[in-house]
C-alpha positions in Angstrom: 16.5 19.6 34.3 19.3 20.7 32.2 20.2 17.1 31.6 16.7 16.2 30.6 16.8 19.0 28.0 20.2 17.8 26.7 18.9 14.3 26.4 15.9 15.4 24.5 17.9 17.6 22.1 20.3 14.6 21.4 17.1 12.4 21.0 15.7 14.8 18.6 18.8 15.1 16.5 18.8 11.4 16.4 15.5 11.3 15.1 16.4 13.9 12.5 19.2 11.8 11.4 17.1 8.9 11.0 14.7 10.5 9.1 17.5 11.8 6.8 18.8 8.3 6.3 15.3 6.9 5.8 14.4 9.4 3.0 17.6 8.4 0.9 16.5 6.1 -2.2 17.2 2.6 -1.4 19.4 0.7 -3.7 17.6 -2.6 -3.5 14.7 -4.3 -2.0 16.9 -7.3 -0.9 14.5 -9.5 -2.6 15.6 -11.5 -5.5 13.5 -10.6 -8.6 11.9 -7.6 -6.8 13.6 -4.5 -8.1 13.3 -0.9 -6.4 10.6 1.0 -8.0 10.9 4.7 -7.8 7.1 5.2 -9.0 5.7 2.6 -6.4 3.5 4.9 -4.5 2.0 6.1 -7.7 1.4 2.8 -8.7 0.0 1.7 -5.5 -2.6 4.7 -5.5 -3.9 3.9 -9.0 -4.3 0.1 -8.3 -6.4 0.7 -5.2 -8.4 3.3 -7.1 -9.1 0.8 -9.7 -9.9 -1.9 -7.3 -12.3 0.6 -5.3 -14.1 1.3 -8.6 -14.7 -2.2 -9.5 -15.4 -3.4 -5.9 -19.2 -2.6 -5.9 -19.8 -5.4 -8.7 -18.6 -8.0 -6.0 -20.9 -10.3 -3.9 -21.6 -8.7 -0.3 -19.0 -10.5 1.8 -16.2 -10.4 -0.8 -16.9 -6.8 -1.5 -16.8 -5.6 2.1 -13.3 -7.4 2.5 -12.1 -5.8 -0.6 -13.4 -2.5 0.2 -11.9 -2.4 3.8 -8.6 -3.4 2.6 -8.2 -1.2 -0.4 -9.7 2.0 1.3 -7.4 1.6 4.4 -4.3 1.0 2.0 -5.4 4.0 -0.4 -5.9 6.2 2.6 -2.4 5.4 4.1 -0.7 6.1 0.6 -2.5 9.2 0.2 -1.7 10.7 3.6 2.1 10.5 3.0 4.4 10.5 0.1 7.2 8.6 2.2 7.5 5.0 1.1 8.8 3.9 4.6 5.8 5.5 6.2 3.5 3.6 4.0 5.4 0.5 4.6 5.5 0.9 8.4 1.7 2.0 8.6 0.4 -0.9 6.4 3.0 -3.5 7.8 2.9 -5.8 5.0 6.1 -5.6 3.5 7.9 -3.0 1.4 6.2 -0.9 -0.9 7.2 -2.8 -3.8 5.6 -5.9 -2.2 2.5 -3.8 -1.6 2.3 -3.2 -5.4 2.5 -6.6 -6.1 -0.2 -7.5 -3.4 -2.4 -4.8 -5.1 -2.0 -6.1 -8.5 -3.0 -9.5 -7.2 -6.0 -8.2 -5.5 -7.0 -6.4 -8.6 -6.6 -9.2 -10.8 -8.6 -11.5 -8.4 -11.4 -8.6 -8.5 -11.6 -9.0 -12.2 -11.5 -12.6 -12.2 -14.3 -12.9 -9.6 -16.5 -10.5 -11.5 -15.9 -12.4 -14.9 -16.9 -15.3 -13.1 -20.1 -13.9 -11.6 -21.0 -12.5 -15.2 -20.5 -16.1 -16.7 -22.9 -17.5 -14.0 -25.6 -15.3 -14.6 -28.3 -16.6 -17.1 -28.4 -14.9 -20.4 -31.4 -12.8 -20.7 -34.4 -14.4 -22.5 
């Protein structure tokens, strides 16, 4: 029983050490052309909030997909301020990549809304 307590204590210390290392700012993303963004979380929050504000204007099938993705990712980013935890939970790349994805998604939503408006007949 004493051995188990010692092992648990060592595991706890290792976990604490990993958290300390993880929370240190990263120097690089390791991706050419994608710099570290210290404001990535706040950008991600703003992008998904804007996407969610525009999503109701989309047609049903696309609107459902956009709402599902944006709502989930926004909720993850709101739950924690730790970039590594956001990356792990969403599991689609580093937070800087998630910002790029959110920018692309928002751009797509805006483009689709514009196309929908162009297709609507002008009022007589």
